[in-house]
C-alpha positions in Angstrom: 115.1 102.7 99.1 114.4 99.1 97.5 118.7 98.4 98.7 117.1 99.2 102.6 114.2 96.8 101.7 116.8 93.9 100.2 119.4 94.6 103.4 117.0 94.0 105.9 115.2 91.0 103.9 111.7 92.8 104.4 108.9 93.6 101.9 107.1 96.9 101.9 103.4 97.0 101.1 100.4 98.8 101.5 97.9 96.3 103.7 93.8 96.7 103.5 91.2 95.3 105.4 87.2 95.4 103.9 86.6 98.3 106.3 89.9 100.4 105.2 92.0 102.6 107.8 91.3 105.6 109.9 91.4 109.2 108.8 90.7 108.4 105.1 87.3 110.2 103.9 88.2 109.4 100.5 88.1 105.4 100.9 84.8 105.9 102.8 82.2 103.6 101.0 84.6 102.0 98.8 84.9 98.2 99.5 88.5 96.7 99.1 88.1 95.9 95.5 87.6 99.4 94.6 90.7 100.4 96.8 92.6 98.2 95.2 92.0 99.2 91.8 92.4 103.1 93.5 96.2 101.7 94.7 97.0 100.2 91.3 95.3 102.5 89.0 97.1 106.0 90.5 100.0 107.3 91.8 98.5 107.7 95.7 100.3 108.6 98.8 100.1 105.3 100.9 100.6 104.5 104.2 102.5 100.8 104.4 104.2 98.7 106.6 107.7 96.1 106.6 107.0 92.6 106.6 109.8 90.1 107.4 110.0 86.4 108.4 107.9 85.5 111.8 105.8 88.5 111.0 102.1 87.8 111.4 98.1 89.0 111.3 96.0 87.1 113.5 92.9 89.4 114.1 92.9 90.1 118.0 96.2 88.5 118.5 99.4 89.5 116.9 99.3 92.1 114.1 102.6 93.0 112.6 100.5 94.4 109.4 97.6 96.0 109.0 95.2 93.5 106.7 95.1 90.1 105.2 95.7 91.5 101.9 98.6 93.4 100.6 99.7 95.4 97.8 103.5 94.4 97.4 105.6 97.8 95.9 108.9 98.4 94.7 110.9 101.7 93.5 109.3 103.2 96.0 109.9 106.9 96.6 109.9 107.4 100.8 108.1 110.2 102.4 107.7 109.5 106.2 108.9 107.0 108.5 108.0 106.0 111.9 108.5 102.2 113.8 105.3 103.2 115.4 102.0 103.8 113.6 102.5 107.2 113.3 98.9 107.9 112.6 98.8 109.4 109.6 95.7 110.5 107.7 94.2 112.0 104.3 93.0 115.7 103.8 93.1 115.7 100.2 92.8 113.0 98.0 96.2 111.1 96.9 98.1 112.5 99.6 98.6 111.9 103.4 98.8 114.7 106.2 101.7 114.2 109.0 104.5 116.3 110.7 107.4 115.8 110.1 111.1 116.2 112.4 114.1 114.9 112.3 113.3 111.3 113.5 110.8 110.6 110.8 112.2 112.3 107.8 113.1 109.4 104.7 116.5 109.2 105.0 118.1 105.7 104.9 119.4 106.2 108.5 115.4 106.7 109.4 114.0 104.1 107.4 116.5 101.3 108.8 115.2 102.8 112.1 111.8 102.0 111.6 112.7 98.7 110.3 114.5 97.5 113.2 112.9 99.4 116.2 109.5 98.2 115.3 107.5 96.7 118.5 107.1 93.0 118.5 103.6 93.1 118.3 102.9 96.0 116.3 103.3 97.5 112.7 105.6 100.2 111.6 104.8 103.2 109.1 106.0 103.9 106.2 104.7 106.3 103.8 105.3 106.0 100.2 104.4 108.7 97.1 105.6 106.5 93.7 105.5 103.1 93.3 105.6 100.3 91.0 103.5 97.1 91.7 105.2 94.0 92.0 102.6 91.7 93.4 99.5 90.5 95.6 99.4 88.6 98.6 96.5 87.2 100.9 97.4 86.0 104.3 96.4 82.7 105.5 97.8 82.5 109.2 94.1 83.7 110.3 92.0 82.4 107.5 88.6 83.5 108.6 89.9 86.7 109.1 91.3 86.5 105.5 87.5 85.6 104.5 85.9 87.8 106.3 87.6 90.6 104.3 87.6 89.3 101.0 84.7 87.4 100.9 86.2 84.3 98.7 89.0 83.4 97.4 87.2 82.9 94.0 85.8 86.7 94.5 89.7 87.7 95.0 90.9 86.0 92.0 88.0 87.4 89.8 88.7 91.2 91.0 92.1 91.1 90.6 93.1 88.8 88.0 92.8 91.8 85.1 96.2 93.2 86.7 98.1 90.1 85.7 100.3 90.8 88.8 102.2 87.7 90.8 100.3 86.3 93.5 101.7 85.1 96.7 100.3 83.5 99.9 102.0 84.8 103.2 102.6 82.8 106.1 104.3 83.8 109.2 106.2 86.8 107.2 107.1 84.3 104.7 105.9 84.5 100.8 105.0 81.9 98.7 104.3 82.0 94.9 100.7 81.3 94.6 98.9 80.1 91.9 94.4 80.1 91.4 93.3 76.8 91.1 89.9 77.0 89.5 89.1 73.1 90.3 89.4 74.1 94.0 88.4 77.9 93.8 92.0 78.1 96.1 94.9 79.6 95.8 97.9 77.5 96.2 101.5 78.3 97.2 103.8 77.0 94.4 107.3 77.4 96.0 109.1 79.5 98.1 110.1 83.0 97.2 112.8 85.2 98.7 111.9 88.9 99.2 115.4 90.0 97.4 113.9 88.7 94.1 111.8 91.9 94.6 114.4 94.6 94.4 116.6 93.2 92.0 
């Protein structure tokens, strides 16, 4: 499926907020860092969204993906697609529950439709089982919303640096390579990055 994401110049990401998503009792009571650990450590069936240039997340305004923290994935096995929020839920840890029909089966044509037919001010839902974690992003389109979810950039770095994954700043749907500066305690963009580089 990487070829499709590369063709349409999108990333596929599992996004998180401090409160978690609806319909997942297995994440209830876990903080955002515990849930990041779970995603990176295990092959869970994840609800994801595609993100492209000009997409944004501004709290109570435009939302093209679920949360300001994202885990970027590659080498994925897609199990379900929807150009809208499909409302999938988790009834058993590690798997998602949904009804399948001809429109949301994980065919190449349906994945492309989910990318191209997503409403302008909403997000699509693509479920994934089996994946490689490529990197982590922080969305700075709404800095107040970001900090409300991660606590601080220092805290985010402390909890995630153990994974030795690339960091990215996300702004208006564009990824920028990012480095954490211990002098300023901030993530600083360190050059532009093309989505296709993920899926080589």
